[in-house]
C-alpha positions in Angstrom: 90.1 91.1 101.9 92.7 89.3 99.9 96.4 90.0 100.2 98.3 89.2 97.0 102.1 89.1 96.8 103.9 88.7 93.5 106.9 86.5 92.7 108.8 85.2 89.8 110.6 87.0 87.0 109.6 90.5 86.0 107.6 89.7 82.9 105.8 86.8 84.5 104.9 89.0 87.5 103.8 91.7 85.2 101.4 89.4 83.3 100.1 87.9 86.5 99.4 91.4 87.8 97.4 92.3 84.7 95.5 89.0 84.9 94.5 89.6 88.5 93.2 93.0 87.6 91.2 91.6 84.7 89.7 89.0 87.1 88.7 91.7 89.6 87.1 93.9 86.8 85.2 90.8 85.7 83.8 90.3 89.2 82.9 93.9 89.4 81.0 93.7 86.1 79.0 90.8 87.4 78.1 92.9 90.4 77.2 95.9 88.2 74.7 93.8 86.2 72.6 93.4 89.4 72.9 97.0 90.4 70.1 99.6 90.1 69.9 102.2 87.4 72.5 104.5 89.0 75.7 104.3 86.9 78.7 102.7 88.7 82.1 104.4 88.5 85.7 103.2 88.4 88.4 105.6 89.8 92.1 105.0 89.1 95.2 106.6 90.7 98.1 105.1 88.8 101.8 105.6 88.0 101.0 105.4 84.2 98.5 104.1 81.7 100.6 100.9 81.5 99.7 100.0 85.1 97.7 96.8 85.6 94.3 98.4 86.4 94.5 100.6 83.3 95.3 97.6 81.1 92.3 95.7 82.7 89.9 98.6 81.9 91.1 98.7 78.3 90.8 94.9 77.9 87.3 94.8 79.5 86.1 98.0 77.9 83.2 96.5 75.9 81.9 94.6 78.9 82.1 97.8 81.1 80.2 99.7 78.4 77.5 97.1 78.4 77.2 97.3 82.2 76.9 101.1 82.1 80.2 101.7 84.0 82.1 105.0 83.8 85.6 105.8 84.8 88.2 108.5 85.6 92.0 108.3 86.1 94.8 110.3 87.6 98.3 109.5 86.3 101.7 110.3 87.6 103.4 109.9 84.2 102.0 110.5 80.7 104.3 107.9 79.1 104.0 105.5 77.3 102.1 107.8 74.9 100.3 105.0 73.1 99.0 103.5 76.4 97.8 107.0 77.4 95.8 107.4 74.2 94.5 103.9 74.5 93.2 104.5 78.1 91.8 107.9 77.1 89.9 106.3 74.2 88.5 103.6 76.4 87.4 106.1 79.2 85.8 108.3 76.5 83.8 105.3 75.2 82.6 104.6 78.7 81.4 108.2 79.0 80.8 109.5 75.4 79.2 112.7 76.6 82.3 113.7 78.6 85.3 115.6 77.2 88.5 113.6 77.1 90.3 116.2 79.3 87.7 115.7 82.0 88.4 112.0 82.3 92.2 111.9 82.9 94.4 114.3 85.0 98.1 114.5 85.6 99.6 114.4 89.1 102.6 116.4 87.9 103.3 118.0 91.2 106.2 116.0 92.8 104.5 116.3 96.2 101.6 114.1 95.0 103.7 111.2 94.0 103.9 109.5 97.4 100.2 108.7 97.1 99.8 105.0 96.5 98.3 103.5 93.3 94.6 102.8 93.9 91.5 101.6 92.0 88.0 101.7 93.2 85.2 99.7 91.6 81.7 100.8 92.4 80.9 101.0 96.1 82.3 97.8 97.4 85.6 96.8 95.7 89.0 98.4 95.7 92.7 97.8 95.1 95.8 99.5 96.7 99.3 99.2 95.3 102.7 100.8 95.8 103.6 104.5 95.8 103.3 106.2 92.4 106.8 107.7 92.5 108.6 104.3 92.9 110.3 102.9 89.8 108.4 99.9 88.4 111.4 97.5 88.8 111.9 98.6 92.4 108.3 98.4 93.6 106.9 96.5 96.5 105.1 93.5 95.0 102.6 93.5 97.9 99.1 94.6 96.7 95.8 94.7 98.5 92.6 93.5 96.8 89.5 94.3 98.9 85.9 93.3 98.3 82.7 94.2 100.2 84.6 96.9 102.0 82.5 100.1 101.6 84.5 102.1 104.1 87.7 101.6 102.2 86.0 102.5 98.9 84.6 105.6 100.5 88.0 106.7 101.8 89.5 105.8 98.4 87.0 108.0 96.6 87.7 110.9 99.0 91.4 110.5 98.3 90.7 110.4 94.6 88.6 113.6 94.8 91.4 115.4 96.7 94.1 114.3 94.2 91.9 115.2 91.2 91.5 118.7 92.5 95.3 119.0 93.0 96.2 117.5 89.6 96.6 119.2 86.2 94.7 118.9 83.0 96.5 116.7 80.4 97.2 118.5 77.1 94.6 117.4 74.6 97.1 116.7 71.9 98.4 113.8 74.1 95.0 112.3 74.7 93.8 112.4 71.1 95.1 110.7 68.0 94.7 107.4 66.3 95.1 104.4 68.6 96.5 101.3 67.1 94.3 98.3 68.1 96.4 95.6 69.7 95.6 91.9 69.1 94.3 89.9 72.0 97.1 89.1 74.4 99.4 91.8 72.9 100.1 93.2 76.4 102.0 90.1 77.2 105.0 91.3 75.1 107.2 94.0 76.5 108.0 96.4 73.5 111.4 97.8 73.3 111.6 101.5 73.8 114.5 103.9 73.5 116.2 104.9 76.8 115.5 108.5 77.7 117.7 110.3 80.3 115.6 112.2 82.8 116.5 114.8 85.4 116.2 113.5 89.0 112.7 114.2 90.4 112.3 116.7 93.2 111.5 115.0 96.5 108.4 116.3 98.3 106.6 115.8 101.5 104.7 112.5 101.6 100.9 112.1 101.5 99.1 110.0 104.0 98.5 106.6 102.5 94.9 106.0 101.7 
């Protein structure tokens, strides 16, 4: 197990987080090459499609396809819309026979948002981050990267299955549409977006951290 704590300014930490996830996905792909014919699966429980694990999946999509990997995701937020469509397109390419709405679900119930961000890779690698409800600029920088820990992966997949059942379908119009291909390294820049005033979220009972 590796414990990774972030430091530095927000943008540097953001880029370092994405790089760590890309590194983990790369190691997972190497493991997948030596796996038997059974397809390996990635499961994601994330605050949004702009979270580090989602960016890593999009970045490593072609290598994941070559390794025969499939993936599903649960998101607490559907914004940014472009990142959502980009992740949807990538997951659809990983599983071309699956419908887009069966690959991403929305944890829109406020009671689900105390679940922690999580990614599982195959049967022996996983990552755990902060609670989905916490604002990105107020998040705990502590993250857990685990390898060769089948029990943690098994519990992670059970948590994913429970959240998947409790989450909602994403409107198809939000998943589909033309995705603008970004140049290599484009995720390093933080695009300016208009500020939107949101109503305070309803607080709900916490879930057990998985």
